[in-house]
N, CA, C and O atoms as CSV, one atom per row, in Angstrom:
chain,resi,resn,atom,element,x,y,z
A,1,UNK,N,N,1.261,-15.360,-30.211
A,1,UNK,CA,C,2.461,-14.059,-30.109
A,1,UNK,C,C,2.399,-13.421,-28.894
A,1,UNK,O,O,1.479,-13.268,-28.091
A,2,UNK,N,N,4.070,-12.920,-28.915
A,2,UNK,CA,C,4.937,-12.465,-27.796
A,2,UNK,C,C,3.749,-11.508,-26.984
A,2,UNK,O,O,3.149,-12.020,-26.040
A,3,UNK,N,N,3.620,-10.906,-27.163
A,3,UNK,CA,C,3.421,-9.270,-26.899
A,3,UNK,C,C,1.959,-9.522,-25.752
A,3,UNK,O,O,1.722,-8.800,-24.784
A,4,UNK,N,N,0.950,-10.984,-26.279
A,4,UNK,CA,C,0.193,-11.741,-25.581
A,4,UNK,C,C,0.912,-12.173,-24.366
A,4,UNK,O,O,0.684,-11.792,-23.218
A,5,UNK,N,N,1.616,-12.835,-24.674
A,5,UNK,CA,C,2.740,-13.500,-23.436
A,5,UNK,C,C,2.711,-12.698,-22.552
A,5,UNK,O,O,2.071,-12.529,-21.514
A,6,UNK,N,N,3.856,-11.986,-23.344
A,6,UNK,CA,C,4.960,-10.793,-21.941
A,6,UNK,C,C,3.262,-10.456,-21.052
A,6,UNK,O,O,2.881,-10.907,-19.972
A,7,UNK,N,N,2.626,-9.625,-21.902
A,7,UNK,CA,C,1.347,-9.386,-20.935
A,7,UNK,C,C,0.765,-10.041,-19.876
A,7,UNK,O,O,0.598,-9.548,-18.760
A,8,UNK,N,N,0.362,-11.484,-20.322
A,8,UNK,CA,C,0.207,-12.509,-19.305
A,8,UNK,C,C,1.566,-12.732,-18.043
A,8,UNK,O,O,1.472,-12.688,-16.817
A,9,UNK,N,N,2.577,-12.933,-18.764
A,9,UNK,CA,C,3.889,-12.537,-17.673
A,9,UNK,C,C,3.998,-11.540,-16.286
A,9,UNK,O,O,4.278,-11.848,-15.128
A,10,UNK,N,N,3.670,-10.252,-16.873
A,10,UNK,CA,C,3.628,-9.236,-16.468
A,10,UNK,C,C,2.433,-8.986,-15.435
A,10,UNK,O,O,2.478,-8.065,-14.619
A,11,UNK,N,N,1.318,-9.911,-15.536
A,11,UNK,CA,C,-0.134,-9.981,-15.036
A,11,UNK,C,C,0.198,-10.814,-13.759
A,11,UNK,O,O,-0.022,-10.547,-12.577
A,12,UNK,N,N,0.895,-12.091,-14.434
A,12,UNK,CA,C,1.155,-13.024,-13.342
A,12,UNK,C,C,2.382,-12.364,-12.193
A,12,UNK,O,O,2.452,-12.760,-11.030
A,13,UNK,N,N,3.076,-11.559,-12.638
A,13,UNK,CA,C,3.979,-10.679,-11.383
A,13,UNK,C,C,3.458,-10.056,-11.178
A,13,UNK,O,O,4.248,-9.133,-11.381
A,14,UNK,N,N,2.246,-9.405,-10.748
A,14,UNK,CA,C,1.371,-8.831,-10.780
A,14,UNK,C,C,0.703,-9.243,-9.009
A,14,UNK,O,O,0.906,-9.011,-7.818
A,15,UNK,N,N,-0.327,-10.112,-10.092
A,15,UNK,CA,C,-0.546,-11.352,-8.908
A,15,UNK,C,C,0.058,-11.775,-7.913
A,15,UNK,O,O,-0.233,-11.518,-6.745
A,16,UNK,N,N,0.936,-12.448,-8.289
A,16,UNK,CA,C,2.208,-13.131,-7.087
A,16,UNK,C,C,2.749,-11.842,-5.747
A,16,UNK,O,O,2.811,-11.808,-4.518
A,17,UNK,N,N,3.119,-10.708,-7.176
A,17,UNK,CA,C,3.265,-9.637,-5.471
A,17,UNK,C,C,1.664,-9.551,-4.847
A,17,UNK,O,O,1.588,-9.709,-3.628
A,18,UNK,N,N,0.671,-9.368,-5.421
A,18,UNK,CA,C,-0.394,-9.464,-4.708
A,18,UNK,C,C,-0.821,-10.543,-3.450
A,18,UNK,O,O,-1.593,-10.342,-2.512
A,19,UNK,N,N,-0.103,-11.648,-3.753
A,19,UNK,CA,C,-0.259,-12.934,-3.124
A,19,UNK,C,C,0.924,-13.108,-2.058
A,19,UNK,O,O,1.044,-14.263,-1.650
A,20,UNK,N,N,1.854,-12.128,-1.514
A,20,UNK,CA,C,3.160,-11.746,-1.481
A,20,UNK,C,C,4.344,-13.256,-2.204
A,20,UNK,O,O,5.066,-13.522,-1.244
A,21,UNK,N,N,4.535,-13.713,-2.777
A,21,UNK,CA,C,4.600,-14.790,-3.514
A,21,UNK,C,C,6.016,-14.191,-4.685
A,21,UNK,O,O,5.998,-13.759,-5.837
A,22,UNK,N,N,7.106,-14.439,-3.709
A,22,UNK,CA,C,8.597,-13.762,-4.194
A,22,UNK,C,C,9.126,-14.454,-5.208
A,22,UNK,O,O,9.799,-13.983,-6.125
A,23,UNK,N,N,8.720,-15.947,-4.992
A,23,UNK,CA,C,9.209,-16.861,-6.087
A,23,UNK,C,C,9.180,-16.541,-7.148
A,23,UNK,O,O,10.077,-16.571,-7.990
A,24,UNK,N,N,8.018,-16.157,-7.230
A,24,UNK,CA,C,7.324,-15.596,-9.174
A,24,UNK,C,C,8.842,-14.854,-9.797
A,24,UNK,O,O,9.116,-14.978,-10.991
A,25,UNK,N,N,9.523,-14.285,-9.093
A,25,UNK,CA,C,10.746,-13.074,-9.244
A,25,UNK,C,C,11.115,-14.106,-9.807
A,25,UNK,O,O,10.654,-14.099,-10.948
A,26,UNK,N,N,11.972,-15.399,-9.528
A,26,UNK,CA,C,12.434,-16.200,-9.871
A,26,UNK,C,C,12.110,-17.007,-11.723
A,26,UNK,O,O,12.737,-17.656,-12.560
A,27,UNK,N,N,11.275,-16.643,-11.607
A,27,UNK,CA,C,10.683,-17.390,-12.951
A,27,UNK,C,C,10.390,-16.047,-13.744
A,27,UNK,O,O,11.047,-15.882,-14.772
A,28,UNK,N,N,9.730,-15.340,-13.481
A,28,UNK,CA,C,9.693,-14.260,-14.693
A,28,UNK,C,C,10.440,-13.304,-14.842
A,28,UNK,O,O,10.350,-12.596,-15.845
A,29,UNK,N,N,11.179,-13.117,-14.049
A,29,UNK,CA,C,12.939,-11.964,-13.734
A,29,UNK,C,C,13.939,-12.676,-14.544
A,29,UNK,O,O,13.852,-13.895,-14.396
A,30,UNK,N,N,15.090,-12.201,-15.557
A,30,UNK,CA,C,15.760,-12.578,-16.122
A,30,UNK,C,C,16.718,-12.540,-14.626
A,30,UNK,O,O,16.105,-11.914,-13.762
A,31,UNK,N,N,18.351,-13.175,-14.041
A,31,UNK,CA,C,18.993,-12.611,-13.422
A,31,UNK,C,C,20.019,-11.366,-12.921
A,31,UNK,O,O,20.575,-10.752,-12.011
A,32,UNK,N,N,19.749,-11.566,-14.383
A,32,UNK,CA,C,21.044,-10.565,-14.882
A,32,UNK,C,C,19.541,-8.800,-15.299
A,32,UNK,O,O,19.566,-7.834,-16.062
A,33,UNK,N,N,18.846,-9.171,-14.576
A,33,UNK,CA,C,17.312,-8.454,-14.435
A,33,UNK,C,C,18.381,-6.620,-14.478
A,33,UNK,O,O,19.553,-6.542,-14.112
A,34,UNK,N,N,17.695,-5.628,-14.914
A,34,UNK,CA,C,18.133,-4.345,-14.487
A,34,UNK,C,C,16.666,-3.121,-14.847
A,34,UNK,O,O,16.027,-2.852,-15.864
A,35,UNK,N,N,16.620,-2.550,-13.135
A,35,UNK,CA,C,15.774,-1.726,-13.081
A,35,UNK,C,C,16.218,-0.218,-12.853
A,35,UNK,O,O,16.966,0.316,-12.035
A,36,UNK,N,N,15.404,0.276,-13.977
A,36,UNK,CA,C,15.894,2.109,-13.457
A,36,UNK,C,C,14.940,2.926,-13.207
A,36,UNK,O,O,14.428,3.378,-14.232
A,37,UNK,N,N,14.547,3.254,-12.344
A,37,UNK,CA,C,13.591,4.052,-11.441
A,37,UNK,C,C,14.244,5.674,-11.816
A,37,UNK,O,O,15.375,6.082,-12.079
A,38,UNK,N,N,13.051,6.247,-11.701
A,38,UNK,CA,C,13.727,7.826,-11.334
A,38,UNK,C,C,14.212,8.136,-10.542
A,38,UNK,O,O,13.439,8.103,-9.585
A,39,UNK,N,N,15.024,8.427,-10.307
A,39,UNK,CA,C,15.457,9.114,-8.976
A,39,UNK,C,C,16.218,8.326,-8.401
A,39,UNK,O,O,16.764,8.757,-7.385
A,40,UNK,N,N,16.451,7.241,-8.736
A,40,UNK,CA,C,17.303,6.530,-8.061
A,40,UNK,C,C,18.006,5.718,-8.985
A,40,UNK,O,O,17.648,5.427,-10.126
A,41,UNK,N,N,19.706,5.158,-8.003
A,41,UNK,CA,C,20.400,4.137,-8.763
A,41,UNK,C,C,19.527,2.732,-9.514
A,41,UNK,O,O,18.777,1.895,-9.011
A,42,UNK,N,N,20.019,2.934,-10.933
A,42,UNK,CA,C,19.952,1.222,-11.340
A,42,UNK,C,C,20.396,0.209,-10.223
A,42,UNK,O,O,21.389,-0.003,-9.528
A,43,UNK,N,N,18.551,-0.545,-10.505
A,43,UNK,CA,C,18.930,-1.880,-9.454
A,43,UNK,C,C,19.364,-2.853,-10.265
A,43,UNK,O,O,19.088,-2.889,-11.464
A,44,UNK,N,N,20.197,-3.856,-9.558
A,44,UNK,CA,C,20.665,-5.107,-10.574
A,44,UNK,C,C,20.453,-6.346,-10.356
A,44,UNK,O,O,21.012,-6.987,-9.466
A,45,UNK,N,N,19.645,-6.782,-11.131
A,45,UNK,CA,C,19.679,-8.436,-11.017
A,45,UNK,C,C,18.159,-8.812,-10.067
A,45,UNK,O,O,17.791,-7.951,-9.269
A,46,UNK,N,N,17.499,-9.846,-10.175
A,46,UNK,CA,C,16.500,-10.621,-9.627
A,46,UNK,C,C,16.820,-10.780,-8.474
A,46,UNK,O,O,15.765,-10.403,-7.963
A,47,UNK,N,N,17.350,-11.002,-7.774
A,47,UNK,CA,C,18.033,-11.302,-6.245
A,47,UNK,C,C,18.026,-9.584,-5.634
A,47,UNK,O,O,18.000,-9.541,-4.404
A,48,UNK,N,N,18.042,-8.574,-6.148
A,48,UNK,CA,C,18.119,-7.506,-5.715
A,48,UNK,C,C,17.181,-6.539,-5.821
A,48,UNK,O,O,17.121,-5.408,-5.339
A,49,UNK,N,N,16.256,-7.323,-6.721
A,49,UNK,CA,C,14.641,-7.097,-6.697
A,49,UNK,C,C,13.466,-7.628,-6.005
A,49,UNK,O,O,12.377,-7.188,-5.638
A,50,UNK,N,N,14.232,-8.980,-5.956
A,50,UNK,CA,C,13.456,-9.979,-4.386
A,50,UNK,C,C,13.908,-9.414,-3.132
A,50,UNK,O,O,13.674,-10.088,-2.129
A,51,UNK,N,N,14.596,-8.152,-2.970
A,51,UNK,CA,C,15.371,-7.887,-1.871
A,51,UNK,C,C,14.657,-6.726,-1.434
A,51,UNK,O,O,14.256,-6.642,-0.273
A,52,UNK,N,N,14.309,-5.057,-3.001
A,52,UNK,CA,C,13.680,-4.070,-2.471
A,52,UNK,C,C,12.136,-4.605,-2.132
A,52,UNK,O,O,11.467,-4.149,-1.204
A,53,UNK,N,N,11.686,-5.650,-3.044
A,53,UNK,CA,C,10.039,-5.992,-3.251
A,53,UNK,C,C,10.211,-6.192,-1.693
A,53,UNK,O,O,10.167,-5.145,-1.047
A,54,UNK,N,N,10.451,-7.678,-0.787
A,54,UNK,CA,C,10.497,-7.990,0.153
A,54,UNK,C,C,10.725,-6.537,1.352
A,54,UNK,O,O,9.774,-6.092,1.995
A,55,UNK,N,N,11.476,-6.239,1.407
A,55,UNK,CA,C,11.397,-4.699,2.149
A,55,UNK,C,C,10.685,-3.750,2.385
A,55,UNK,O,O,10.782,-2.951,3.317
A,56,UNK,N,N,9.709,-3.799,1.308
A,56,UNK,CA,C,8.688,-2.884,0.860
A,56,UNK,C,C,7.648,-3.376,1.506
A,56,UNK,O,O,6.647,-2.706,1.758
A,57,UNK,N,N,7.859,-5.040,1.945
A,57,UNK,CA,C,5.874,-5.606,2.046
A,57,UNK,C,C,6.381,-5.309,3.367
A,57,UNK,O,O,5.783,-4.469,4.039
A,58,UNK,N,N,7.786,-6.105,3.998
A,58,UNK,CA,C,7.461,-5.907,5.017
A,58,UNK,C,C,7.178,-4.116,6.196
A,58,UNK,O,O,7.009,-3.927,7.401
A,59,UNK,N,N,7.237,-3.513,5.393
A,59,UNK,CA,C,6.718,-2.034,5.626
A,59,UNK,C,C,5.016,-1.810,5.382
A,59,UNK,O,O,4.145,-1.476,6.185
A,60,UNK,N,N,4.961,-2.058,4.291
A,60,UNK,CA,C,3.496,-2.244,3.909
A,60,UNK,C,C,2.492,-3.513,4.201
A,60,UNK,O,O,2.876,-4.675,4.070
A,61,UNK,N,N,1.178,-3.163,4.606
A,61,UNK,CA,C,0.370,-3.994,4.661
A,61,UNK,C,C,-0.743,-3.837,3.870
A,61,UNK,O,O,-1.268,-2.763,3.576
A,62,UNK,N,N,-1.078,-4.901,3.544
A,62,UNK,CA,C,-2.991,-4.949,3.107
A,62,UNK,C,C,-2.255,-4.592,1.203
A,62,UNK,O,O,-2.967,-3.744,0.665
A,63,UNK,N,N,-1.788,-4.784,0.829
A,63,UNK,CA,C,-0.776,-4.951,-0.422
A,63,UNK,C,C,-1.793,-5.200,-1.565
A,63,UNK,O,O,-2.139,-6.376,-1.672
A,64,UNK,N,N,-2.427,-4.175,-2.583
A,64,UNK,CA,C,-3.232,-4.328,-3.807
A,64,UNK,C,C,-2.615,-3.662,-4.574
A,64,UNK,O,O,-2.667,-2.444,-4.409
A,65,UNK,N,N,-1.660,-4.306,-5.893
A,65,UNK,CA,C,-1.801,-3.792,-7.363
A,65,UNK,C,C,-2.937,-4.119,-8.302
A,65,UNK,O,O,-3.700,-5.068,-8.485
A,66,UNK,N,N,-2.750,-3.090,-8.747
A,66,UNK,CA,C,-3.893,-2.763,-9.854
A,66,UNK,C,C,-3.343,-2.467,-11.152
A,66,UNK,O,O,-2.231,-1.944,-11.223
A,67,UNK,N,N,-4.226,-2.841,-12.533
A,67,UNK,CA,C,-3.546,-2.350,-13.703
A,67,UNK,C,C,-4.402,-1.466,-13.833
A,67,UNK,O,O,-5.563,-1.808,-13.611
A,68,UNK,N,N,-4.227,-0.535,-14.095
A,68,UNK,CA,C,-5.020,0.199,-15.002
A,68,UNK,C,C,-4.910,0.425,-16.504
A,68,UNK,O,O,-5.799,0.770,-17.282
A,69,UNK,N,N,-3.889,0.210,-16.698
A,69,UNK,CA,C,-3.970,0.438,-18.648
A,69,UNK,C,C,-2.592,-0.814,-18.528
A,69,UNK,O,O,-1.791,-0.965,-17.606
A,70,UNK,N,N,-2.699,-1.474,-19.656
A,70,UNK,CA,C,-1.492,-2.107,-20.590
A,70,UNK,C,C,-1.436,-2.546,-21.696
A,70,UNK,O,O,-2.384,-2.979,-22.352
A,71,UNK,N,N,-0.488,-2.489,-21.966
A,71,UNK,CA,C,-0.381,-2.079,-24.190
A,71,UNK,C,C,1.256,-2.680,-24.072
A,71,UNK,O,O,2.110,-2.525,-23.199
A,72,UNK,N,N,1.259,-3.371,-25.270
A,72,UNK,CA,C,2.792,-4.396,-25.680
A,72,UNK,C,C,3.103,-3.529,-27.207
A,72,UNK,O,O,2.351,-2.761,-27.809
A,73,UNK,N,N,4.174,-3.873,-27.472
A,73,UNK,CA,C,4.769,-3.721,-28.840
A,73,UNK,C,C,5.810,-4.227,-28.587
A,73,UNK,O,O,6.580,-3.843,-27.707
A,74,UNK,N,N,6.037,-5.545,-29.634
A,74,UNK,CA,C,7.060,-5.687,-29.842
A,74,UNK,C,C,7.709,-6.668,-28.519
A,74,UNK,O,O,7.099,-7.668,-28.140
A,75,UNK,N,N,9.014,-6.231,-27.890
A,75,UNK,CA,C,9.747,-6.697,-26.812
A,75,UNK,C,C,9.026,-5.735,-25.905
A,75,UNK,O,O,9.917,-5.476,-25.095
A,76,UNK,N,N,8.132,-5.151,-25.592
A,76,UNK,CA,C,7.660,-4.033,-24.183
A,76,UNK,C,C,6.587,-3.932,-24.288
A,76,UNK,O,O,5.856,-3.873,-25.276
A,77,UNK,N,N,6.291,-3.884,-22.545
A,77,UNK,CA,C,5.361,-4.081,-22.438
A,77,UNK,C,C,5.235,-2.613,-21.318
A,77,UNK,O,O,6.099,-2.277,-20.507
A,78,UNK,N,N,4.013,-1.968,-21.551
A,78,UNK,CA,C,4.158,-0.492,-21.004
A,78,UNK,C,C,2.811,-1.152,-19.921
A,78,UNK,O,O,2.040,-2.003,-20.363
A,79,UNK,N,N,2.707,-0.687,-18.680
A,79,UNK,CA,C,2.039,-1.126,-17.743
A,79,UNK,C,C,1.477,0.583,-16.585
A,79,UNK,O,O,2.325,1.162,-15.906
A,80,UNK,N,N,0.114,1.017,-16.628
A,80,UNK,CA,C,0.637,1.909,-15.759
A,80,UNK,C,C,-0.793,1.105,-14.449
A,80,UNK,O,O,-1.848,0.566,-14.783
A,81,UNK,N,N,-0.256,1.323,-13.008
A,81,UNK,CA,C,-0.251,0.709,-12.462
A,81,UNK,C,C,-1.120,1.692,-11.024
A,81,UNK,O,O,-0.838,2.856,-10.740
A,82,UNK,N,N,-1.922,1.044,-10.484
A,82,UNK,CA,C,-2.358,1.543,-8.718
A,82,UNK,C,C,-1.935,0.572,-7.584
A,82,UNK,O,O,-2.374,-0.573,-7.469
A,83,UNK,N,N,-0.947,1.215,-6.682
A,83,UNK,CA,C,-1.172,-0.029,-5.675
A,83,UNK,C,C,-1.152,0.868,-4.884
A,83,UNK,O,O,-0.559,1.943,-4.969
A,84,UNK,N,N,-2.194,0.230,-3.577
A,84,UNK,CA,C,-2.615,0.769,-2.034
A,84,UNK,C,C,-1.888,-0.187,-1.320
A,84,UNK,O,O,-1.241,-1.092,-1.848
A,85,UNK,N,N,-1.996,0.018,-0.085
A,85,UNK,CA,C,-1.556,-0.416,0.786
A,85,UNK,C,C,-1.365,0.077,1.745
A,85,UNK,O,O,-0.578,1.013,1.600
A,86,UNK,N,N,-1.879,-0.142,3.313
A,86,UNK,CA,C,-1.549,0.627,5.159
A,86,UNK,C,C,0.366,0.662,5.433
A,86,UNK,O,O,0.949,-0.416,5.554
A,87,UNK,N,N,0.923,1.599,5.481
A,87,UNK,CA,C,1.854,2.259,6.112
A,87,UNK,C,C,2.157,1.570,7.760
A,87,UNK,O,O,2.185,2.156,8.842
A,88,UNK,N,N,2.383,-0.055,7.400
A,88,UNK,CA,C,2.268,-0.701,9.018
A,88,UNK,C,C,3.623,-1.038,9.865
A,88,UNK,O,O,3.795,-1.582,10.956
A,89,UNK,N,N,4.664,-0.385,8.729
A,89,UNK,CA,C,6.092,-0.665,9.464
A,89,UNK,C,C,7.075,0.613,8.521
A,89,UNK,O,O,6.712,1.183,7.493
A,90,UNK,N,N,8.479,0.808,9.328
A,90,UNK,CA,C,9.399,1.835,8.643
A,90,UNK,C,C,9.126,1.585,7.776
A,90,UNK,O,O,8.863,0.402,7.562
A,91,UNK,N,N,9.010,2.687,6.603
A,91,UNK,CA,C,9.655,2.973,5.340
A,91,UNK,C,C,10.251,3.982,4.526
A,91,UNK,O,O,9.560,4.932,4.158
A,92,UNK,N,N,11.459,3.890,4.198
A,92,UNK,CA,C,12.011,4.913,3.616
A,92,UNK,C,C,12.590,6.055,4.878
A,92,UNK,O,O,13.106,7.161,4.716
A,93,UNK,N,N,12.361,5.500,5.836
A,93,UNK,CA,C,13.209,6.110,7.382
A,93,UNK,C,C,12.086,6.474,7.976
A,93,UNK,O,O,12.219,6.824,9.148
A,94,UNK,N,N,10.006,6.523,7.102
A,94,UNK,CA,C,9.495,7.076,8.044
A,94,UNK,C,C,8.554,5.709,8.863
A,94,UNK,O,O,8.090,4.709,8.314
A,95,UNK,N,N,8.481,6.140,10.502
A,95,UNK,CA,C,8.043,5.237,10.630
A,95,UNK,C,C,6.680,4.690,10.942
A,95,UNK,O,O,6.219,5.721,11.431
A,96,UNK,N,N,5.521,3.667,11.033
A,96,UNK,CA,C,4.410,3.592,11.211
A,96,UNK,C,C,3.091,4.314,11.292
A,96,UNK,O,O,2.645,4.571,12.411
A,97,UNK,N,N,2.504,4.625,10.340
A,97,UNK,CA,C,1.499,5.813,10.066
A,97,UNK,C,C,0.192,5.139,10.691
A,97,UNK,O,O,-0.701,5.673,11.349
A,98,UNK,N,N,0.353,3.704,10.262
A,98,UNK,CA,C,-0.983,3.047,9.769
A,98,UNK,C,C,-2.268,4.090,8.843
A,98,UNK,O,O,-3.477,3.859,8.817
A,99,UNK,N,N,-1.492,5.317,8.107
A,99,UNK,CA,C,-2.251,5.310,6.874
A,99,UNK,C,C,-2.488,4.496,5.679
A,99,UNK,O,O,-1.800,3.743,4.990
A,100,UNK,N,N,-3.825,4.950,5.672
A,100,UNK,CA,C,-3.741,4.259,4.314
A,100,UNK,C,C,-3.413,4.709,2.504
A,100,UNK,O,O,-4.215,5.393,1.869
A,101,UNK,N,N,-2.302,4.253,1.992
A,101,UNK,CA,C,-1.745,4.870,1.129
A,101,UNK,C,C,-1.958,4.625,-0.606
A,101,UNK,O,O,-2.557,3.581,-0.864
A,102,UNK,N,N,-1.693,5.154,-1.366
A,102,UNK,CA,C,-1.457,5.354,-3.178
A,102,UNK,C,C,-0.544,5.539,-3.713
A,102,UNK,O,O,0.126,6.563,-3.579
A,103,UNK,N,N,-0.266,4.561,-4.491
A,103,UNK,CA,C,0.931,5.391,-5.325
A,103,UNK,C,C,0.626,5.072,-6.708
A,103,UNK,O,O,0.294,3.895,-6.848
A,104,UNK,N,N,0.643,5.958,-8.075
A,104,UNK,CA,C,0.361,5.741,-9.285
A,104,UNK,C,C,1.861,5.695,-9.902
A,104,UNK,O,O,2.662,6.557,-9.542
A,105,UNK,N,N,2.300,4.550,-10.965
A,105,UNK,CA,C,3.132,4.996,-11.706
A,105,UNK,C,C,2.976,4.168,-12.948
A,105,UNK,O,O,1.873,3.805,-13.357
A,106,UNK,N,N,4.142,3.872,-13.550
A,106,UNK,CA,C,4.063,3.395,-15.167
A,106,UNK,C,C,5.414,2.809,-15.314
A,106,UNK,O,O,6.360,3.551,-15.047
A,107,UNK,N,N,5.691,1.428,-15.750
A,107,UNK,CA,C,6.545,0.960,-15.969
A,107,UNK,C,C,6.660,0.179,-16.944
A,107,UNK,O,O,5.882,-0.775,-16.966
A,108,UNK,N,N,7.462,0.297,-17.839
A,108,UNK,CA,C,8.023,0.030,-19.239
A,108,UNK,C,C,8.757,-1.532,-18.990
A,108,UNK,O,O,9.888,-1.485,-18.506
A,109,UNK,N,N,8.314,-2.601,-19.222
A,109,UNK,CA,C,9.169,-3.977,-19.009
A,109,UNK,C,C,10.158,-4.498,-20.214
A,109,UNK,O,O,9.303,-4.720,-21.071
A,110,UNK,N,N,10.963,-4.716,-20.609
A,110,UNK,CA,C,11.520,-5.501,-21.109
A,110,UNK,C,C,11.216,-6.965,-21.406
A,110,UNK,O,O,10.570,-7.669,-20.629
A,111,UNK,N,N,11.738,-7.413,-22.627
A,111,UNK,CA,C,11.205,-9.074,-22.279
A,111,UNK,C,C,11.995,-9.935,-23.502
A,111,UNK,O,O,12.101,-9.739,-24.712
A,112,UNK,N,N,12.379,-10.738,-22.804
A,112,UNK,CA,C,13.686,-12.106,-23.926
A,112,UNK,C,C,12.977,-13.018,-23.443
A,112,UNK,O,O,12.673,-13.057,-22.251
A,113,UNK,N,N,12.576,-13.976,-24.411
A,113,UNK,CA,C,11.789,-15.272,-23.568
A,113,UNK,C,C,11.186,-15.334,-22.860
A,113,UNK,O,O,11.144,-16.326,-22.132
A,114,UNK,N,N,10.330,-14.183,-22.704
A,114,UNK,CA,C,8.936,-14.544,-21.771
A,114,UNK,C,C,9.782,-14.189,-20.787
A,114,UNK,O,O,9.450,-14.937,-19.868
A,115,UNK,N,N,10.743,-13.457,-20.368
A,115,UNK,CA,C,11.164,-13.108,-18.913
A,115,UNK,C,C,11.510,-11.370,-18.824
A,115,UNK,O,O,11.827,-10.779,-19.856
A,116,UNK,N,N,11.459,-10.979,-18.118
A,116,UNK,CA,C,11.690,-9.631,-18.115
A,116,UNK,C,C,13.371,-9.302,-17.804
A,116,UNK,O,O,13.843,-9.456,-16.678
A,117,UNK,N,N,13.814,-9.045,-18.444
A,117,UNK,CA,C,15.455,-8.448,-18.679
A,117,UNK,C,C,15.589,-7.191,-18.307
A,117,UNK,O,O,16.750,-7.178,-17.900
A,118,UNK,N,N,15.200,-6.196,-18.186
A,118,UNK,CA,C,14.823,-4.598,-18.038
A,118,UNK,C,C,13.803,-4.091,-18.030
A,118,UNK,O,O,12.746,-4.681,-18.256
A,119,UNK,N,N,13.945,-2.609,-17.706
A,119,UNK,CA,C,12.289,-2.001,-16.770
A,119,UNK,C,C,13.002,-0.790,-16.829
A,119,UNK,O,O,14.230,-0.799,-16.915
A,120,UNK,N,N,12.576,-0.111,-16.803
A,120,UNK,CA,C,12.426,1.561,-16.547
A,120,UNK,C,C,10.608,2.036,-15.611
A,120,UNK,O,O,9.503,1.601,-15.937
A,121,UNK,N,N,10.809,2.651,-14.889
A,121,UNK,CA,C,9.813,2.202,-14.092
A,121,UNK,C,C,9.547,4.598,-13.610
A,121,UNK,O,O,10.519,5.341,-13.747
A,122,UNK,N,N,8.726,4.928,-13.330
A,122,UNK,CA,C,8.461,6.174,-12.595
A,122,UNK,C,C,6.947,6.104,-11.884
A,122,UNK,O,O,5.948,5.476,-12.237
A,123,UNK,N,N,7.226,7.235,-10.436
A,123,UNK,CA,C,6.229,7.100,-9.836
A,123,UNK,C,C,5.760,7.717,-9.288
A,123,UNK,O,O,5.963,8.596,-10.124
A,124,UNK,N,N,4.968,8.453,-8.205
A,124,UNK,CA,C,4.189,9.784,-7.737
A,124,UNK,C,C,5.261,9.573,-6.665
A,124,UNK,O,O,4.841,10.036,-5.605
A,125,UNK,N,N,6.457,9.062,-6.540
A,125,UNK,CA,C,7.418,9.422,-5.289
A,125,UNK,C,C,7.050,10.562,-4.162
A,125,UNK,O,O,7.287,10.464,-2.959
A,126,UNK,N,N,6.384,11.723,-4.862
A,126,UNK,CA,C,6.569,13.085,-4.178
A,126,UNK,C,C,5.453,12.768,-3.486
A,126,UNK,O,O,5.638,12.552,-2.288
A,127,UNK,N,N,3.723,12.627,-4.119
A,127,UNK,CA,C,2.627,12.356,-3.264
A,127,UNK,C,C,2.502,11.194,-2.219
A,127,UNK,O,O,1.647,11.213,-1.334
A,128,UNK,N,N,3.427,10.163,-2.381
A,128,UNK,CA,C,3.405,8.698,-1.407
A,128,UNK,C,C,4.149,9.538,-0.107
A,128,UNK,O,O,3.804,9.571,1.074
A,129,UNK,N,N,5.057,10.059,-0.644
A,129,UNK,CA,C,6.358,10.936,0.579
A,129,UNK,C,C,4.630,11.935,1.443
A,129,UNK,O,O,4.249,11.890,2.613
A,130,UNK,N,N,4.214,12.451,0.630
A,130,UNK,CA,C,3.094,13.486,1.111
A,130,UNK,C,C,2.209,12.585,1.882
A,130,UNK,O,O,1.913,13.173,2.922
A,131,UNK,N,N,1.505,11.099,1.817
A,131,UNK,CA,C,1.064,11.117,2.197
A,131,UNK,C,C,1.536,10.376,3.421
A,131,UNK,O,O,0.752,10.138,4.340
A,132,UNK,N,N,2.628,10.056,3.452
A,132,UNK,CA,C,3.305,9.054,4.950
A,132,UNK,C,C,3.550,10.443,5.806
A,132,UNK,O,O,4.235,10.551,6.823
A,133,UNK,N,N,2.627,11.729,4.959
A,133,UNK,CA,C,3.377,12.993,6.506
A,133,UNK,C,C,4.906,13.497,6.254
A,133,UNK,O,O,5.358,14.172,7.179
A,134,UNK,N,N,5.716,13.288,5.218
A,134,UNK,CA,C,6.815,14.112,5.212
A,134,UNK,C,C,6.320,15.491,4.340
A,134,UNK,O,O,5.600,15.767,3.380
A,135,UNK,N,N,7.239,16.195,5.374
A,135,UNK,CA,C,7.288,17.739,4.527
A,135,UNK,C,C,8.686,17.881,4.191
A,135,UNK,O,O,9.708,17.651,4.838
A,136,UNK,N,N,8.447,18.396,2.805
A,136,UNK,CA,C,9.682,18.481,2.286
A,136,UNK,C,C,9.778,19.562,1.969
A,136,UNK,O,O,8.835,20.254,1.584
A,137,UNK,N,N,11.415,20.069,2.107
A,137,UNK,CA,C,11.399,21.580,2.080
A,137,UNK,C,C,12.946,21.548,0.948
A,137,UNK,O,O,13.754,20.701,0.566
A,138,UNK,N,N,12.713,22.954,0.764
A,138,UNK,CA,C,14.417,22.847,-0.319
A,138,UNK,C,C,15.913,23.118,0.626
A,138,UNK,O,O,16.303,23.783,1.585
A,139,UNK,N,N,16.337,22.272,-0.210
A,139,UNK,CA,C,17.652,22.604,0.395
A,139,UNK,C,C,17.928,23.943,1.431
A,139,UNK,O,O,16.817,24.452,1.583
A,140,UNK,N,N,18.591,24.454,1.937
A,140,UNK,CA,C,19.217,25.122,2.825
A,140,UNK,C,C,17.829,26.140,3.660
A,140,UNK,O,O,17.991,27.268,4.125
A,141,UNK,N,N,16.390,25.273,3.656
A,141,UNK,CA,C,15.994,25.425,4.534
A,141,UNK,C,C,14.663,25.952,4.029
A,141,UNK,O,O,14.087,25.289,3.167
A,142,UNK,N,N,13.972,27.366,4.587
A,142,UNK,CA,C,12.960,27.867,4.089
A,142,UNK,C,C,12.831,28.956,2.841
A,142,UNK,O,O,12.523,30.034,3.351
A,143,UNK,N,N,12.917,29.050,1.795
A,143,UNK,CA,C,13.183,29.876,0.843
A,143,UNK,C,C,11.809,31.028,0.589
A,143,UNK,O,O,11.882,31.894,-0.283
């Protein structure tokens, strides 16, 4: 059944992510992969995904992605995930704090022939930024 095969492929990617094996992206993502991430421009191409993941792994140590829930129907797999890490390098312009952070999110992956071709992802960016010690203020100063 394609649903089970697609779920297995997603789990294989998360295992590779935890092992920091970026070569798995070549196997599990289509070359013309597109990521739609809330609040960011679309990321296009598996190679761009590799670069984004490599940048994150360079700034975060002790990274661990965990599946909280996974549901599949048709050509889509929905994964609710939690990532824990230590902020050990510059990340999003923030110098290392050595704080342990936790990020929660949900991603919907669309598969074709066992490979991820498109994804829609949303995660708690605000919560992550607060954990990094960033103070967010309205544009134009205090209100």
